[in-house]
C-alpha positions as CSV (number, residue, x, y, z in Angstrom):
1,M,-0.2,0.1,-0.1
2,N,3.0,2.4,1.0
3,E,5.3,1.2,-2.1
4,G,6.6,4.3,-3.9
5,Y,6.1,6.5,-1.0
6,N,9.8,7.2,0.6
7,L,9.8,8.4,4.4
8,P,12.2,10.8,5.5
9,D,15.6,9.6,6.6
10,V,15.6,10.8,9.9
11,P,19.0,10.3,12.1
12,Q,19.0,8.4,14.9
13,E,17.3,10.4,18.1
14,G,20.2,11.5,20.7
15,T,22.8,12.3,18.0
16,Q,24.0,15.4,16.7
17,E,22.8,14.8,13.2
18,H,19.2,14.2,14.7
19,D,19.4,17.7,16.5
20,E,20.7,19.2,13.3
21,Y,17.8,17.6,11.1
22,M,15.1,18.4,13.7
23,R,16.5,22.1,13.8
24,S,16.1,22.4,10.1
25,Q,12.8,21.1,10.2
26,F,11.2,23.2,13.1
27,G,13.6,26.0,14.0
28,D,14.2,27.0,17.3
29,D,11.0,25.5,18.6
30,Y,12.7,22.4,18.7
31,E,14.8,23.4,21.5
32,L,11.7,24.7,23.3
33,G,10.0,21.3,23.6
34,Y,12.8,20.1,26.0
35,R,12.9,23.3,28.4
36,V,11.7,22.8,31.9
37,G,8.1,24.2,32.8
38,F,7.5,27.0,35.3
39,G,6.0,24.7,37.8
40,R,9.4,22.2,38.3
41,R,11.5,25.1,38.4
42,L,9.3,26.7,41.1
43,G,9.5,23.2,43.0
44,A,13.3,23.6,42.7
45,F,13.2,27.0,44.2
46,I,11.4,26.1,47.1
47,I,13.5,23.1,47.6
48,D,16.4,25.6,47.8
49,V,14.8,28.3,50.2
50,V,13.9,25.7,52.8
51,L,17.7,24.2,52.6
52,A,19.1,27.6,52.6
53,Y,17.1,28.8,55.7
54,I,18.0,25.6,57.5
55,I,21.5,26.4,57.0
56,V,20.9,30.2,57.8
57,T,19.2,29.1,61.2
58,I,21.9,26.9,62.1
59,I,24.9,29.2,61.3
60,N,22.8,32.2,63.2
61,S,22.5,30.0,66.3
62,F,26.2,29.7,66.7
63,F,26.3,33.5,66.7
64,F,23.1,34.7,68.1
65,D,22.0,33.2,71.6
66,E,18.5,33.2,72.6
67,K,19.3,36.4,75.1
68,A,20.4,37.9,72.0
69,L,17.2,37.6,70.1
70,E,15.0,38.2,73.3
71,S,16.7,41.6,73.4
72,I,15.9,42.4,70.0
73,I,12.2,41.8,70.6
74,E,12.3,43.6,74.1
75,N,13.9,46.3,72.6
76,Q,12.5,46.5,69.2
77,E,11.3,50.1,69.8
78,N,14.9,51.0,70.5
79,L,16.5,51.2,67.0
80,D,19.9,52.1,68.3
81,L,20.0,48.6,70.0
82,V,18.0,46.5,67.4
83,I,19.7,47.7,64.1
84,P,23.3,46.1,64.7
85,Y,21.7,42.9,65.5
86,L,19.5,42.8,62.3
87,K,22.5,44.0,60.2
88,D,24.3,41.2,61.4
89,I,21.4,38.5,60.8
90,L,20.7,39.9,57.4
91,S,24.4,39.9,56.7
92,I,24.5,36.2,57.2
93,M,21.5,35.5,55.4
94,F,22.4,37.1,52.4
95,I,26.1,35.7,52.4
96,V,24.6,32.3,53.0
97,T,22.2,32.4,50.1
98,L,25.0,33.7,48.0
99,L,27.4,31.0,48.7
100,Y,24.4,28.2,48.7
101,Y,23.9,29.4,44.9
102,I,27.3,29.7,43.7
103,S,27.2,26.2,42.7
104,E,25.0,27.0,39.7
105,V,28.1,29.2,38.5
106,F,30.6,26.2,38.5
107,F,28.0,23.1,37.9
108,G,24.8,24.5,36.4
109,F,22.6,23.4,39.3
110,S,21.7,24.2,42.9
111,L,20.8,21.6,45.4
112,G,17.2,21.9,44.5
113,K,17.6,21.7,40.8
114,L,20.1,18.4,41.4
115,I,17.0,16.9,43.5
116,L,14.7,17.4,40.5
117,K,16.9,16.4,38.1
118,I,17.2,19.7,36.1
119,R,20.3,21.6,35.1
120,I,21.0,25.3,33.8
121,A,22.4,24.8,29.8
122,A,22.9,27.1,27.0
123,E,19.9,27.9,24.7
124,N,20.6,25.3,22.3
125,R,21.0,22.5,25.2
126,S,24.6,22.1,25.0
127,E,26.8,22.9,28.1
128,A,26.7,26.3,29.2
129,N,30.1,27.8,29.6
130,T,31.0,29.4,32.8
131,S,31.0,33.2,31.8
132,N,27.4,33.1,30.9
133,L,26.4,31.0,34.1
134,L,28.2,34.1,36.1
135,I,26.5,36.7,33.9
136,R,23.1,34.9,35.1
137,Y,24.2,34.5,38.8
138,L,24.9,38.1,39.1
139,I,21.4,39.0,37.4
140,K,19.5,36.5,39.3
141,Y,21.0,37.3,43.0
142,S,21.6,41.4,42.1
143,F,19.2,41.8,45.4
144,P,21.3,39.9,48.0
145,I,24.6,40.9,46.6
146,L,23.5,44.9,46.5
147,A,21.9,44.5,50.0
148,I,25.2,43.4,51.3
149,I,27.0,46.2,49.8
150,A,24.2,48.6,51.5
151,I,24.8,47.2,54.7
152,L,28.2,47.7,54.3
153,L,28.4,51.0,53.3
154,E,25.1,52.1,55.0
155,S,23.8,53.5,51.7
156,V,20.2,54.2,51.3
157,L,20.6,54.7,47.6
158,I,21.9,51.0,47.2
159,T,19.3,49.7,49.7
160,Y,16.9,51.3,47.4
161,L,18.9,49.3,44.1
162,S,18.6,46.1,46.2
163,V,14.8,46.0,46.5
164,L,14.5,46.9,42.9
165,G,17.2,43.8,42.3
166,L,14.3,41.9,44.2
167,V,11.4,43.2,42.2
168,I,13.3,42.4,39.0
169,F,14.1,38.9,40.1
170,I,10.5,38.3,40.9
171,I,9.1,39.9,37.7
172,G,11.9,38.4,35.4
173,S,11.0,34.7,37.1
174,L,7.5,34.9,36.1
175,V,8.7,35.8,32.4
176,S,9.6,32.0,32.3
177,L,5.8,31.4,32.1
178,G,6.4,32.3,28.2
179,S,6.7,30.6,25.2
180,T,10.5,30.2,25.6
181,R,10.3,29.0,29.2
182,Q,13.3,31.6,30.2
183,A,13.2,33.9,33.1
184,L,14.6,37.5,32.5
185,H,17.9,36.2,33.6
186,D,18.1,33.2,31.5
187,K,17.2,35.6,28.4
188,I,20.1,37.7,29.0
189,S,22.7,35.3,29.9
190,K,21.5,32.9,26.9
191,T,21.0,30.0,29.2
192,A,17.7,27.7,29.8
193,V,16.8,24.9,32.1
194,Y,16.4,21.4,31.0
195,F,16.3,17.8,32.5
196,K,19.7,16.7,33.0
197,E,19.4,13.7,30.6
198,N,18.1,16.4,27.6
199,I,21.6,18.3,27.7
200,K,23.7,17.6,24.7
201,N,27.3,16.3,25.3
202,Y,28.5,16.9,22.2
């Protein structure tokens, strides 16, 4: 019945030839189908927040005893007593956050992403280079970076900029709900998030 009808000779899936063929047929839309959606990325983020919070709590317990915390609560109206404590607590929180996520620069994943088997890669599914991952990191975590600088320099302007960085992070993350499944920091750094097994190793 199908005599005389020639099916296209499609290269074996998982090979470079297959990717090149599919890209020639479907263009950039071919890669989009492999990208991780917002839900799984949100799941990884929640896992990371919980783990980072646990680490921050443990570290703070070494620096601040119960008496110090009680002093903050009892003297919350006395800013001269409370602010130094808050600065120290916030500094530790922001520093731990930056150190926790630094693995995204060197390995392309955080613990949350590792648990959910997703990874940051280049837009075309190849391994992302360190420079692109660093750009992504600096944009995504501009809030804690600027917040630490603001605390150290006691700068109101940088404090406002850090808040702006937080707003950009929230809005930029929601951008991943779009058709390209890329957050703002992904678009700027030319990266995307894929399942680990779908990242090309050639």
